C-alpha positions as a Markdown table, in Angstrom:
| # | Residue | x | y | z |
|---|---|---|---|---|
| 1 | Unk | -18.0 | -13.8 | 12.2 |
| 2 | Unk | -19.7 | -13.6 | 8.8 |
| 3 | Unk | -22.6 | -15.7 | 10.1 |
| 4 | Unk | -22.9 | -13.2 | 12.9 |
| 5 | Unk | -23.5 | -10.5 | 10.3 |
| 6 | Unk | -25.6 | -12.5 | 7.9 |
| 7 | Unk | -28.1 | -14.4 | 10.0 |
| 8 | Unk | -29.6 | -11.5 | 12.0 |
| 9 | Unk | -30.3 | -9.7 | 8.6 |
| 10 | Unk | -31.7 | -12.9 | 7.2 |
| 11 | Unk | -34.0 | -13.3 | 10.3 |
| 12 | Unk | -35.2 | -9.7 | 10.0 |
| 13 | Unk | -36.1 | -10.3 | 6.4 |
| 14 | Unk | -37.9 | -13.5 | 7.2 |
| 15 | Unk | -39.8 | -11.8 | 10.0 |
| 16 | Unk | -40.7 | -8.8 | 7.9 |
| 17 | Unk | -42.2 | -11.1 | 5.3 |
| 18 | Unk | -44.0 | -13.1 | 7.9 |
| 19 | Unk | -42.2 | -16.3 | 7.1 |
| 20 | Unk | -42.4 | -19.3 | 9.5 |
| 21 | Unk | -38.8 | -20.2 | 8.9 |
| 22 | Unk | -36.6 | -19.0 | 11.8 |
| 23 | Unk | -32.8 | -18.9 | 11.9 |
| 24 | Unk | -32.6 | -17.6 | 15.5 |
| 25 | Unk | -31.3 | -21.0 | 16.7 |
| 26 | Unk | -28.5 | -20.8 | 14.2 |
| 27 | Unk | -27.6 | -17.3 | 15.5 |
| 28 | Unk | -27.3 | -18.7 | 19.0 |
| 29 | Unk | -25.3 | -21.7 | 17.8 |
| 30 | Unk | -22.9 | -19.4 | 15.8 |
| 31 | Unk | -22.4 | -17.1 | 18.8 |
| 32 | Unk | -21.4 | -20.1 | 20.9 |
| 33 | Unk | -19.1 | -21.3 | 18.1 |
| 34 | Unk | -17.4 | -18.0 | 17.9 |
| 35 | Unk | -16.9 | -17.9 | 21.7 |
| 36 | Unk | -15.3 | -21.4 | 21.6 |
| 37 | Unk | -13.0 | -20.4 | 18.7 |
| 38 | Unk | -11.8 | -17.3 | 20.5 |
| 39 | Unk | -11.2 | -19.3 | 23.7 |
| 40 | Unk | -9.1 | -21.8 | 21.7 |
| 41 | Unk | -7.2 | -19.0 | 19.9 |
| 42 | Unk | -6.3 | -17.4 | 23.3 |
| 43 | Unk | -4.7 | -20.8 | 24.2 |
| 44 | Unk | -2.9 | -21.0 | 20.9 |
| 45 | Unk | -1.0 | -17.8 | 21.0 |
| 46 | Unk | -1.0 | -14.7 | 23.2 |
| 47 | Unk | -0.9 | -12.5 | 20.0 |
| 48 | Unk | -3.7 | -14.4 | 18.3 |
| 49 | Unk | -5.5 | -11.2 | 17.4 |
| 50 | Unk | -2.8 | -10.2 | 14.9 |
| 51 | Unk | -3.1 | -13.4 | 13.0 |
| 52 | Unk | -6.9 | -13.4 | 13.3 |
| 53 | Unk | -7.0 | -9.9 | 11.8 |
| 54 | Unk | -4.9 | -11.0 | 8.8 |
| 55 | Unk | -7.2 | -13.9 | 8.2 |
| 56 | Unk | -10.3 | -11.6 | 8.5 |
| 57 | Unk | -8.8 | -9.3 | 5.9 |
| 58 | Unk | -8.1 | -12.2 | 3.5 |
| 59 | Unk | -11.6 | -13.6 | 4.1 |
| 60 | Unk | -13.1 | -10.2 | 3.3 |
| 61 | Unk | -11.3 | -10.0 | 0.0 |
| 62 | Unk | -12.3 | -13.6 | -0.9 |
| 63 | Unk | -15.9 | -13.0 | 0.1 |
| 64 | Unk | -16.2 | -9.8 | -2.0 |
| 65 | Unk | -14.7 | -11.7 | -5.0 |
| 66 | Unk | -17.3 | -14.4 | -4.6 |
| 67 | Unk | -20.1 | -11.9 | -4.3 |
| 68 | Unk | -18.8 | -10.1 | -7.5 |
| 69 | Unk | -18.7 | -13.4 | -9.3 |
| 70 | Unk | -22.3 | -14.2 | -8.4 |
| 71 | Unk | -23.4 | -10.7 | -9.4 |
| 72 | Unk | -21.6 | -11.1 | -12.8 |
| 73 | Unk | -23.3 | -14.5 | -13.3 |
| 74 | Unk | -26.7 | -13.1 | -12.5 |
| 75 | Unk | -26.2 | -10.1 | -14.8 |
| 76 | Unk | -25.4 | -12.6 | -17.6 |
| 77 | Unk | -28.4 | -14.8 | -17.1 |
| 78 | Unk | -30.9 | -14.6 | -20.0 |
| 79 | Unk | -34.5 | -14.5 | -19.0 |
| 80 | Unk | -36.9 | -16.0 | -21.5 |
């Protein structure tokens, strides 16, 4: 799901800066991957959304902690 958020933004930035690198194929691949995961989750448990929402919330906290750690590191880098 995070890739679904990230890659379109990344592609927009690449396009805006006229870069030849494209991530559109990754976007399509990730969409297919997400569909497959949802299909498997439906077979796993009829109330899979409850568990998925809990995992999404945990992943969001971990992601924000990771981003904060990166920001802290970048703020502490000395530029010569």
